[in-house]
C-alpha positions as CSV (number, residue, x, y, z in Angstrom):
1,M,0.1,0.0,-0.1
2,A,1.4,3.3,-1.0
3,E,2.0,6.0,1.5
4,S,0.9,9.6,1.2
5,T,3.7,11.9,2.3
6,I,3.4,15.6,2.9
7,L,6.3,17.9,3.9
8,T,5.0,21.0,5.4
9,G,6.4,24.5,6.0
10,Q,6.7,23.7,9.7
11,F,9.3,21.0,9.0
12,V,6.9,18.4,9.8
13,R,6.5,15.3,7.5
14,I,3.1,13.7,7.6
15,S,3.2,9.9,6.3
16,Q,-0.1,8.4,6.1
17,T,-1.2,5.1,4.6
18,P,-4.7,5.0,3.1
19,A,-6.9,2.3,4.4
20,S,-7.7,-0.6,2.1
21,V,-11.3,-1.4,0.8
22,G,-11.2,-4.4,3.0
23,E,-10.5,-2.4,6.2
24,R,-13.1,0.2,5.2
25,F,-15.8,-2.7,4.5
26,G,-14.8,-4.3,7.7
27,A,-15.5,-1.1,9.7
28,L,-18.9,-0.5,7.7
29,L,-19.8,-4.1,8.6
30,I,-19.0,-3.6,12.1
31,D,-21.0,-0.5,12.4
32,A,-24.0,-2.3,10.6
33,V,-23.9,-5.1,13.1
34,L,-24.0,-2.6,16.1
35,L,-26.7,-0.6,14.5
36,F,-28.7,-3.8,13.9
37,V,-28.3,-4.9,17.8
38,Y,-29.3,-1.3,18.9
39,V,-32.3,-1.3,16.6
40,Y,-33.5,-4.6,17.6
41,A,-33.0,-4.0,21.4
42,T,-34.7,-0.7,21.3
43,S,-37.6,-2.0,19.2
44,A,-38.2,-4.8,21.7
45,L,-38.1,-2.3,24.7
46,L,-40.6,0.0,22.8
47,Y,-42.9,-3.0,22.1
48,K,-42.9,-4.1,25.7
49,L,-43.8,-0.6,27.0
50,N,-47.2,-0.8,25.1
51,L,-47.0,3.1,24.4
52,P,-50.0,4.8,22.8
53,Y,-49.5,5.1,19.1
54,D,-48.6,9.0,19.1
55,F,-45.9,8.2,21.8
56,L,-44.8,5.1,19.9
57,T,-44.4,7.1,16.6
58,F,-42.3,9.8,18.4
59,F,-40.1,7.4,20.3
60,T,-39.6,5.3,17.2
61,L,-38.5,8.4,15.3
62,A,-36.3,9.8,18.2
63,L,-34.8,6.5,19.3
64,L,-34.6,4.6,16.1
65,Y,-34.6,6.4,12.8
66,L,-32.7,9.6,13.7
67,P,-29.8,7.9,15.7
68,V,-29.2,5.3,12.9
69,L,-29.4,8.0,10.1
70,F,-27.0,10.4,11.8
71,Y,-24.7,7.8,13.4
72,P,-21.8,7.9,11.0
73,F,-21.9,11.9,10.8
74,L,-22.2,12.3,14.5
75,C,-19.6,9.5,15.5
76,E,-16.9,10.9,13.1
77,M,-17.4,14.6,14.1
78,F,-17.3,13.9,17.9
79,N,-14.7,11.0,17.8
80,R,-12.1,12.6,15.7
81,G,-13.0,10.9,12.5
82,Q,-13.8,7.4,13.9
83,S,-17.1,5.6,14.1
84,L,-17.1,2.5,16.4
85,G,-16.3,0.3,13.4
86,K,-13.4,2.4,12.3
87,R,-12.1,2.5,15.8
88,L,-12.0,-1.3,16.0
89,M,-10.4,-1.5,12.5
90,N,-7.9,1.1,13.5
91,I,-8.8,3.4,10.7
92,R,-9.4,7.1,10.8
93,V,-10.9,9.9,8.7
94,V,-8.4,12.9,8.2
95,K,-8.0,15.7,5.8
96,V,-5.5,14.9,2.9
97,D,-3.1,17.5,4.4
98,G,-3.2,15.4,7.6
99,S,-5.2,18.0,9.6
100,T,-8.7,17.2,11.4
101,P,-11.6,17.6,9.0
102,S,-14.1,20.3,9.7
103,M,-17.7,19.7,10.5
104,G,-18.5,20.6,6.8
105,A,-16.1,18.1,5.5
106,Y,-17.7,15.2,7.8
107,L,-21.1,16.4,6.8
108,L,-20.3,16.3,2.9
109,R,-18.8,12.8,3.4
110,W,-22.0,11.7,5.2
111,L,-24.3,13.1,2.5
112,L,-22.5,11.5,-0.4
113,F,-22.5,8.1,1.2
114,L,-25.8,7.3,-0.5
115,V,-24.2,8.3,-3.9
116,D,-21.2,6.0,-3.1
117,L,-23.0,2.9,-2.2
118,P,-26.8,2.5,-2.1
119,L,-27.8,4.7,-5.0
120,T,-25.2,3.7,-7.4
121,S,-24.7,0.0,-6.4
122,G,-21.2,0.5,-5.0
123,L,-19.6,3.3,-7.3
124,G,-17.6,4.4,-4.3
125,V,-15.8,1.1,-4.1
126,V,-14.6,1.6,-7.8
127,F,-13.3,5.1,-6.7
128,I,-11.5,3.6,-3.7
129,L,-9.8,1.0,-6.0
130,F,-8.6,3.6,-8.6
131,T,-7.8,6.7,-6.8
132,K,-4.3,7.4,-5.4
133,N,-5.4,7.7,-1.7
134,N,-8.1,5.3,-1.9
135,Q,-10.9,7.8,-1.8
136,R,-14.7,7.5,-2.5
137,L,-16.6,10.3,-3.9
138,G,-17.4,11.6,-0.6
139,D,-13.8,11.7,0.4
140,L,-12.7,13.5,-2.8
141,A,-15.5,16.2,-2.3
142,A,-14.5,16.8,1.3
143,G,-10.7,16.7,0.6
144,A,-10.5,13.9,3.1
145,M,-9.1,10.3,3.1
146,V,-9.4,7.2,5.4
147,I,-6.0,6.2,6.8
148,K,-4.5,3.5,8.8
149,E,-4.2,5.0,12.2
150,K,-1.2,2.9,13.3
151,N,0.8,4.2,10.4
152,Y,-0.2,7.8,11.0
153,K,2.8,9.6,12.2
154,R,4.2,13.1,12.1
155,I,8.0,12.9,11.9
156,H,10.2,15.8,12.8
157,V,12.7,16.6,9.9
158,S,15.1,18.8,11.7
159,L,14.8,18.5,15.5
160,D,17.5,21.2,15.9
161,E,14.9,23.7,14.5
162,F,12.7,23.2,17.5
163,A,15.4,22.6,20.1
164,Y,13.6,24.7,22.6
165,L,10.7,22.3,22.7
166,T,12.1,20.3,25.6
167,K,10.2,17.6,27.4
168,D,9.7,20.2,30.1
169,Y,7.8,22.7,27.8
170,Q,4.4,23.5,28.9
171,P,2.0,24.6,26.1
172,I,-0.3,27.6,27.1
173,Y,-2.9,27.2,24.3
174,P,-3.9,23.6,23.8
175,Q,-6.4,25.0,21.0
176,A,-3.4,25.4,18.8
177,S,-3.5,21.8,18.1
178,D,-6.8,22.4,16.1
179,L,-5.1,24.7,13.5
180,S,-4.7,23.4,10.0
181,L,-1.5,23.3,8.3
182,E,-2.5,26.1,6.0
183,Q,-3.5,28.3,8.9
184,V,-0.1,27.5,10.5
185,G,1.7,28.6,7.3
186,V,-0.3,31.9,7.2
187,I,1.0,32.5,10.7
188,T,4.6,31.6,9.9
189,R,4.6,33.8,6.7
190,T,3.1,36.7,8.5
191,L,5.8,36.7,11.2
192,Q,8.4,36.4,8.5
193,T,7.2,39.7,6.7
194,G,10.0,42.1,6.1
195,E,8.5,45.6,6.0
196,A,8.1,46.9,9.5
197,K,5.0,49.1,9.0
198,V,3.1,46.4,7.1
199,R,4.4,43.7,9.3
200,A,3.2,45.3,12.5
201,R,-0.4,45.9,11.2
202,R,-0.8,42.3,9.7
203,I,0.5,40.8,13.0
204,V,-2.1,42.7,15.1
205,Q,-4.9,41.8,12.6
206,L,-3.8,38.1,12.4
207,A,-3.5,37.8,16.3
208,A,-7.1,39.0,16.6
209,K,-8.4,36.6,13.9
210,V,-6.5,33.7,15.6
211,Q,-8.0,34.5,18.9
212,H,-11.4,34.6,17.6
213,L,-10.9,31.3,15.4
214,L,-9.5,29.4,18.6
215,A,-11.8,31.2,21.1
216,V,-8.9,32.0,23.3
217,T,-7.7,35.2,25.0
218,S,-4.2,36.2,24.7
219,R,-2.2,36.1,28.0
220,N,0.4,38.4,26.4
221,A,-0.5,42.1,25.3
222,N,2.1,41.7,22.5
223,A,0.4,40.3,19.4
224,E,3.7,39.0,17.9
225,E,4.7,37.1,21.1
226,F,1.1,35.6,21.2
227,L,1.5,34.3,17.6
228,Q,5.0,32.8,18.3
229,T,3.5,31.1,21.4
230,I,0.7,29.6,19.3
231,L,3.2,28.4,16.9
232,R,5.4,26.7,19.6
233,D,2.2,25.1,21.1
234,Y,1.3,23.8,17.7
235,Q,4.8,22.3,17.1
236,Y,4.6,20.8,20.5
237,Y,1.5,18.9,19.9
238,A,2.8,17.9,16.4
239,L,6.0,16.5,17.9
240,E,4.1,14.6,20.5
241,E,3.1,12.2,17.8
242,V,6.8,11.4,16.7
């Protein structure tokens, strides 16, 4: 199985191996079995309760149809790209650049699942077999891929570059780990801007945007020091996976 490798501007190489059709089907089968058991058990419970028709209709919708329908989307969104089946198969949904997918990306994958399998009799399987990163239509549209979690690693290329990140380093903003590689690249380029007047204005504006994006309050009045701290914290969490 070919690896997808990305070298980022932060000297972090992301190596990830796409999950195979068999692994993805195995995860799907496990999820289907778990959902079947859930539906059977819940249906039996509702039947024994002898509820009036109106209540039975409501609880059937609330406890059966909606959870089953939204299960893949909600599981992946709140469990960092993993349904229960994917977790047991050690595979995970990530963005192609290695970052965590957005809610919109998870939603797009979920919406296109019907096109990938039921409505087209398995067209998504054909795409998985013949695309570079084993992506179905939903993955391609969302800019995502399913990877083997055990092979997902971020390898530091030049440890001297981040010599200050010792084992005793204490990150200040854990939310920095949620930044995408593109966002970190913007921060890095802004801090490297040469012209003093333009640089100062851009740094202040970017610091405000980053605080809003991550929902954090800067502990330092200096915008440049805040952004540098954000970068160090991001690099700290990236290197934790080495």
